[in-house]
C-alpha positions in Angstrom: -37.3 91.3 22.1 -34.9 88.5 23.2 -35.1 86.8 19.9 -34.6 90.0 18.0 -31.6 90.9 20.1 -30.0 87.5 19.6 -30.7 87.6 15.9 -28.8 90.8 15.4 -25.0 90.9 15.0 -24.2 92.9 18.1 -20.8 93.9 16.7 -22.5 96.2 14.2 -24.5 98.2 16.7 -23.8 100.7 19.5 -25.8 101.1 22.7 -28.1 104.2 22.9 -30.0 105.7 25.7 -33.8 105.6 25.9 -34.1 109.3 24.8 -32.2 108.9 21.6 -34.1 108.7 18.3 -33.0 106.7 15.3 -32.0 108.9 12.4 -34.6 109.6 9.8 -34.3 107.7 6.6 -34.3 109.5 3.3 -37.0 108.1 1.0 -36.1 108.4 -2.6 -38.9 108.7 -5.1 -38.9 105.8 -7.6 -39.4 106.5 -11.3 -42.9 105.8 -12.4 -43.5 102.7 -14.6 -40.6 100.7 -13.1 -41.1 98.1 -10.4 -38.7 98.1 -7.5 -36.2 95.1 -7.6 -37.0 92.5 -4.9 -35.0 92.8 -1.8 -32.3 90.2 -1.5 -32.3 87.9 1.5 -29.3 87.7 3.7 -27.6 84.4 3.3 -26.8 82.3 6.3 -23.4 80.7 6.8 -23.4 77.0 5.8 -22.2 76.0 9.2 -25.4 77.3 10.8 -27.4 74.9 8.7 -26.1 71.9 10.5 -27.0 73.3 13.9 -30.5 74.3 12.6 -31.0 70.8 11.2 -30.2 69.4 14.7 -32.7 71.7 16.3 -35.3 70.6 13.8 -34.7 66.9 14.8 -35.0 67.5 18.5 -37.8 65.6 20.2 -40.0 67.1 23.0 -39.6 70.8 22.0 -42.7 72.9 21.4 -42.9 74.7 18.1 -42.4 78.1 19.8 -39.2 76.9 21.6 -37.9 75.3 18.4 -38.5 78.5 16.5 -36.8 80.6 19.2 -33.7 78.3 19.3 -33.5 78.4 15.5 -33.5 82.2 15.6 -30.9 82.3 18.3 -28.4 80.2 16.4 -26.7 83.0 14.4 -26.9 85.6 17.1 -25.4 83.3 19.8 -23.0 81.0 17.9 -22.1 83.7 15.3 -20.4 85.6 18.2 -17.0 84.4 19.4 -17.4 82.7 22.8 -15.2 85.3 24.6 -17.3 88.2 23.3 -20.8 86.8 24.1 -22.9 88.6 26.6 -24.9 86.7 29.3 -28.0 86.1 27.2 -25.9 84.8 24.2 -24.0 82.5 26.6 -27.3 81.1 27.9 -28.7 80.7 24.4 -25.5 78.9 23.3 -25.7 76.6 26.3 -29.3 75.7 25.4 -28.4 74.9 21.8 -25.5 72.7 23.1 -27.9 70.9 25.4 -30.5 70.3 22.7 -27.8 69.0 20.2 -26.4 66.7 22.8 -29.9 65.4 23.5 -30.4 64.7 19.8 -27.1 62.8 19.7 -28.2 60.8 22.8 -31.5 60.0 21.1 -29.6 58.7 18.0 -27.2 56.7 20.1 -30.2 55.1 22.0 -31.8 54.3 18.6 -28.6 52.6 17.5 -28.5 50.6 20.7 -32.1 49.6 20.2 -31.5 48.6 16.6 -28.5 46.5 17.7 -30.5 44.9 20.5 -33.2 44.0 18.0 -30.7 42.5 15.6 -29.2 40.4 18.4 -32.6 39.3 19.6 -33.5 38.1 16.1 -30.2 36.3 15.7 -30.8 34.6 19.0 -34.4 33.7 18.3 -33.7 31.0 15.7 -33.6 28.2 18.2 -36.7 29.5 19.9 -38.6 29.8 16.7 -37.7 26.3 15.5 -38.6 24.8 18.9 -41.9 26.7 18.8 -42.6 25.3 15.3 -41.8 21.7 16.5 -44.1 22.2 19.5 -46.8 23.6 17.3 -46.5 20.6 14.9 -46.8 18.2 17.9 -49.8 20.0 19.2 -51.4 20.0 15.7 -50.9 16.2 15.4 -52.5 15.8 18.8 -55.4 18.0 17.8 -55.9 16.0 14.6 -55.9 12.7 16.5 -58.5 14.2 18.9 -60.8 15.2 16.1 -60.5 11.8 14.5 -61.3 10.0 17.8 -64.2 12.2 18.7 -65.6 12.0 15.1 -65.6 8.2 15.4 -67.4 8.4 18.8 -70.0 10.8 17.4 -70.6 8.6 14.4 -71.1 5.5 16.6 -73.5 7.4 18.9 -75.4 8.6 15.8 -75.7 5.1 14.5 -76.9 3.7 17.8 -79.5 6.5 18.1 -80.7 5.8 14.5 -81.0 2.0 15.2 -82.9 2.6 18.5 -85.2 5.1 16.8 -86.0 2.6 14.1 -87.0 -0.1 16.7 -89.1 2.5 18.5 -91.0 3.3 15.4 -91.6 -0.4 14.8 -92.9 -0.8 18.4 -95.2 2.2 17.9 -96.5 0.8 14.6 -97.3 -2.6 16.3 -99.0 -0.8 19.2 -101.0 1.3 16.7 -102.2 -1.9 14.8 -103.1 -3.5 18.1 -105.1 -0.5 19.1 -106.9 -0.5 15.7 -107.8 -4.2 16.1 -109.1 -3.5 19.6 -111.2 -0.7 18.4 -112.6 -2.9 15.6 -113.3 -5.7 18.0 -115.0 -3.3 20.5 -117.3 -2.1 17.8 -118.0 -5.7 16.7 -118.7 -6.8 20.3 -121.1 -3.8 20.7 -122.9 -4.8 17.5 -123.4 -8.4 18.6 -124.4 -7.4 22.1 -127.1 -5.2 20.6 -128.1 -8.1 18.4 -128.4 -10.3 21.5 -130.7 -7.8 23.0 -132.9 -7.8 19.9 -132.8 -11.6 20.0 -133.8 -11.7 23.6 -136.8 -9.5 22.8 -137.8 -11.8 20.0 -137.2 -15.0 21.9 -139.4 -13.7 24.8 -142.1 -12.4 22.5 -141.7 -8.8 23.8 -141.0 -5.5 22.1 -141.4 -4.5 18.4 -140.9 -7.9 16.8 -140.7 -6.5 13.3 -138.1 -3.8 14.1 -136.0 -6.2 16.2 -136.1 -8.9 13.5 -135.0 -6.4 10.8 -132.0 -5.3 12.9 -131.1 -9.0 13.8 -131.2 -10.1 10.1 -128.4 -7.5 9.3 -126.2 -9.1 11.9 -127.0 -12.7 10.9 -125.9 -12.0 7.3 -122.4 -11.2 8.6 -122.3 -14.3 10.7 -122.2 -16.8 7.8 -124.8 -19.1 9.4 -126.2 -22.2 7.8 -128.6 -21.5 4.9 -131.4 -23.6 6.3 -131.0 -22.0 9.7 -131.2 -18.5 8.1 -134.4 -19.5 6.3 -136.0 -20.9 9.4 -135.1 -18.1 11.8 -137.5 -15.4 10.7 -140.5 -17.7 11.1 -139.4 -19.2 14.4 -138.6 -15.8 16.0 -141.9 -14.2 14.9 -143.9 -17.0 16.8 -144.7 -16.6 20.4 -142.6 -18.8 22.7 -145.5 -21.1 23.6 -146.4 -21.5 19.9 -143.0 -22.8 18.8 -142.5 -26.4 18.2 -139.3 -28.5 18.8 -137.8 -27.5 15.4 -138.4 -23.7 16.0 -137.0 -24.0 19.5 -133.9 -25.7 18.1 -133.5 -22.9 15.6 -133.8 -20.2 18.3 -131.3 -22.0 20.5 -128.7 -22.3 17.6 -129.0 -18.6 16.9 -128.6 -17.8 20.6 -125.5 -20.0 20.8 -124.0 -18.3 17.7 -124.6 -14.8 19.0 -123.3 -15.7 22.5 -120.3 -17.4 21.1 -119.5 -14.4 18.9 -119.7 -12.0 21.9 -117.5 -14.4 24.0 -114.9 -14.7 21.2 -114.7 -10.9 20.8 -114.5 -10.4 24.6 -111.5 -12.9 24.7 -110.0 -11.1 21.7 -110.2 -7.8 23.5 -108.7 -9.2 26.6 -105.8 -10.7 24.7 -105.4 -7.4 22.7 -105.4 -5.4 26.0 -102.5 -7.6 27.3 -100.6 -7.1 24.0 -101.2 -3.4 24.1 -99.9 -3.2 27.7 -96.8 -5.2 26.7 -96.2 -3.1 23.6 -96.7 0.1 25.5 -94.1 -0.9 28.1 -91.7 -1.9 25.4 -92.2 1.4 23.5 -91.7 3.4 26.7 -88.4 1.5 27.4 -87.3 2.0 23.8 -88.2 5.7 24.1 -86.0 6.0 27.2 -83.2 4.3 25.4 -83.5 6.7 22.5 -83.5 9.7 24.8 -80.4 8.4 26.5 -78.7 7.7 23.2 -79.6 11.2 21.9 -78.1 12.7 25.0 -74.9 10.7 24.3 -74.9 11.8 20.7 -75.4 15.5 21.7 -72.5 15.2 24.1 -70.3 13.6 21.5 -71.2 16.4 19.1 -70.2 19.0 21.6 -66.9 17.3 22.2 -66.4 17.0 18.4 -67.1 20.7 18.0 -64.7 21.6 20.8 -62.0 19.4 19.2 -62.5 21.1 15.8 -62.1 24.5 17.5 -58.9 23.3 19.1 -57.7 21.9 15.8 -58.3 25.3 14.1 -56.4 27.1 16.9 -53.5 24.7 16.5 -53.6 25.2 12.8 -53.2 29.0 13.3 -50.4 28.5 15.8 -48.5 26.2 13.5 -49.0 28.6 10.6 -47.7 31.5 12.7 -44.7 29.5 14.0 -43.9 28.3 10.5 -44.1 31.8 9.1 -41.8 33.1 11.9 -39.2 30.5 10.9 -39.6 31.3 7.2 -39.4 35.1 7.7 -36.4 35.0 10.0 -33.8 35.6 7.2 -35.7 38.6 5.9 -36.3 40.0 9.4 -32.6 39.6 10.2 -31.6 41.3 6.9 -34.0 44.2 7.7 -32.6 44.4 11.3 -29.0 44.5 10.0 -30.0 47.3 7.5 -31.7 49.2 10.3 -28.5 49.1 12.4 -26.5 50.4 9.4 -29.1 53.1 8.8 -29.1 54.2 12.4 -25.3 54.2 12.7 -25.0 56.1 9.4 -27.5 58.7 10.7 -25.5 59.0 13.9 -22.2 59.4 12.0 -23.7 61.9 9.6 -25.1 63.9 12.6 -21.7 63.9 14.3 -19.9 65.0 11.1 -22.4 67.5 9.9 -24.4 69.0 12.9 -21.9 68.5 15.7 -19.0 69.3 13.3 -20.7 72.6 12.4 -21.2 73.3 16.1 -17.5 72.6 16.9 -16.4 74.8 14.0 -18.7 77.7 15.2 -17.3 77.4 18.7 -13.7 77.6 17.4 -13.9 80.4 15.0 -16.4 83.0 13.9 -17.7 82.3 10.4 -17.1 84.9 7.8 -19.8 87.3 7.0 -22.0 86.5 3.9 -21.0 87.9 0.5 -21.6 91.6 0.1 -23.9 91.2 -2.8 -26.2 88.9 -0.8 -26.6 91.3 2.1 -29.7 93.5 2.4 -28.8 97.1 3.3 -29.9 97.8 6.9 -30.0 101.1 8.6 -28.1 101.6 11.8 -30.3 100.5 14.6 -29.7 101.3 18.3 -29.4 98.1 20.4 -32.2 98.2 23.0 -31.4 98.0 26.7 -31.9 94.3 27.3 -31.6 94.6 31.0 -34.5 97.0 31.2 -36.7 94.7 29.1 -35.9 91.7 31.3 -36.7 93.8 34.4 
């Protein structure tokens, strides 16, 4: 009801009581076959447009409030200040407050744009100093990467050399173990042959079986040919039946077998000492390799960290350089922004605030007669009764 009351030009209406009825309208029958011409909209005075534009720009208004103020413009401001009733005065005051608020917002935007321009103008030295600092940090990061790369390469080479020596020691140890295994088998073979020989020499056991096993061993001993020929006959005789020659043959074979076992025993003892030494050296070399690998891993971690730092400094330098290069463009944009904001404020003052001042000074003329829509005489409601 308030919006409708404010929208009406109160000068055209008269108050009526609650009991009065509005006069009936005469409805004329339209000729068939012809469409009624569209009703013409009432034109608003151009000075109202500036005020409505201002309301449209206001920040913080709900849509319902914005719509109400827009409707109130013509009803409040279209009435001379000295002829406005209380509701119209309040409406006009609200419109004034909103429009001053819009102007304050624009002035604040201008100040912010100017402050931004001043900030950019004053940032040249800061940007250049930041670029120089970034360049120095980048150079330091590059030097750090170079130093840690050399340290890592040296650690890797040391680890590689120690690993090679470790492999050599392990190969020597493996060969020594293989010789020991072979000697152990040879010794066991000759010890078994000595047992067979002892049985034949004493005339006990299965002479035929023992002699056959012994002959296989004797072939690998590279004995004298005459001794090899005489041995079978001498060993097959009983000890008491052997003559001096047969006893000499038996003794020579016993010496050869015993000497072989003794030589293999000495070889195994010597091999065991070598294995112990090589095992100790391999263990020490393994510990050295483990230590060098730890140093290499640490140097690799330091190198990775230095590379990360280098990448960070690259990005910082790139950003600092870009900030210096973009300063002219940013300053030009800031100057243009100041000009735009100042132009918007000046336009607002001339247009919207100018329209408001003009409306407060003089009542705008009514729209052209041909643009008006014929309205019936409407009784003005009792506003006080609606407001309680």
